[in-house]
C-alpha positions in Angstrom: -141.0 -68.5 -1.0 -144.5 -68.7 -1.3 -145.7 -71.0 -3.9 -149.4 -68.9 -4.1 -150.1 -66.7 -6.6 -152.9 -64.0 -7.7 -155.5 -63.1 -4.7 -153.3 -65.8 -2.1 -149.8 -64.9 -2.5 -150.8 -62.1 0.2 -151.0 -63.9 3.3 -153.1 -61.0 4.5 -155.9 -63.1 2.0 -154.7 -66.5 3.6 -155.1 -64.9 6.8 -158.5 -63.9 6.4 -159.3 -67.2 4.9 -158.5 -69.1 8.1 -160.0 -66.9 10.1 -163.1 -67.3 8.7 -163.6 -70.8 9.5 -165.8 -72.0 11.9 -163.6 -75.4 12.6 -165.5 -76.0 15.9 -168.8 -75.6 14.4 -167.8 -78.2 11.1 -166.3 -80.9 13.8 -169.7 -80.4 15.8 -172.1 -80.2 12.7 -170.6 -82.1 9.6 -168.7 -84.9 12.1 -171.2 -85.0 14.5 -169.2 -84.0 17.8 -166.3 -87.1 17.1 -163.5 -85.2 15.4 -161.4 -82.2 17.4 -161.4 -78.7 15.2 -158.2 -79.0 13.3 -155.6 -75.6 13.0 -152.4 -77.3 11.4 -152.6 -80.5 9.0 -152.1 -82.3 12.3 -154.0 -82.3 15.2 -153.7 -83.5 19.0 -154.6 -86.8 18.4 -151.8 -87.2 16.1 -149.0 -86.9 19.1 -150.9 -88.8 21.5 -147.9 -91.4 21.7 -145.4 -88.7 21.4 -142.6 -88.2 24.4 -143.1 -84.6 23.6 -146.6 -84.5 23.3 -146.8 -81.7 25.9 -144.4 -79.4 24.0 -146.4 -80.3 20.9 -150.1 -79.7 22.6 -148.5 -76.2 23.7 -148.0 -74.9 20.4 -150.7 -76.3 19.0 -153.7 -74.5 21.5 -151.5 -71.3 20.3 -153.1 -71.9 16.9 -156.6 -72.2 18.2 -159.1 -69.5 17.1 -162.9 -68.7 17.3 -163.8 -67.7 13.9 -163.5 -63.8 13.4 -165.5 -62.8 10.0 -165.2 -59.0 11.3 -161.2 -58.9 11.6 -161.0 -61.6 8.1 -162.9 -58.9 6.5 -160.2 -56.0 7.0 -157.3 -58.0 6.2 -159.1 -59.2 2.9 -159.6 -55.4 2.4 -156.1 -53.9 3.8 -155.0 -56.8 0.8 -156.9 -54.5 -1.5 -158.5 -57.7 -2.3 -162.5 -57.1 -2.0 -163.9 -58.5 -4.6 -161.7 -61.0 -5.9 -161.5 -64.6 -6.6 -159.5 -67.3 -6.1 -159.5 -71.3 -6.7 -158.7 -74.3 -3.9 -159.0 -77.6 -5.3 -160.4 -79.9 -2.7 -160.9 -83.8 -2.9 -164.4 -84.9 -2.2 -164.5 -88.6 -2.6 -167.4 -88.6 -0.1 -170.5 -86.6 0.9 -169.0 -85.7 4.3 -166.0 -84.2 2.3 -168.3 -82.8 -0.5 -170.4 -81.1 2.4 -167.0 -79.9 3.6 -165.8 -78.3 0.9 -168.9 -76.4 0.3 -168.6 -75.0 3.9 -165.1 -73.8 2.7 -166.1 -72.3 -0.2 -169.2 -70.5 1.5 -166.5 -69.3 4.7 -165.0 -67.4 1.6 -167.8 -65.7 0.2 -168.8 -62.2 1.2 -172.8 -63.3 2.2 -171.5 -65.7 4.3 -171.8 -63.8 7.8 -174.1 -60.9 6.7 
């Protein structure tokens, strides 16, 4: 059962948001290349000492994607969510986290890649 309501209740909208985020760009610019792009809650560095590292790594690689704003827009249109708004809370306790929150906000705006 989904915990989402409103616009985010539709999995296509959540998928579109994920597709619009340039994770590699975030890792390169906000974290000066010192971070790995994250495609799940726990990235590859989390498994370094696990005996199942190869299994986790292979599964994680299936999640890796380049941003695709055009496909994201198509999903939003299919969901009937064009022009609809939603809110996501994000803790911004440091300047870098505040910048990241701004980048994520921009990823969800129609003018982000025009």
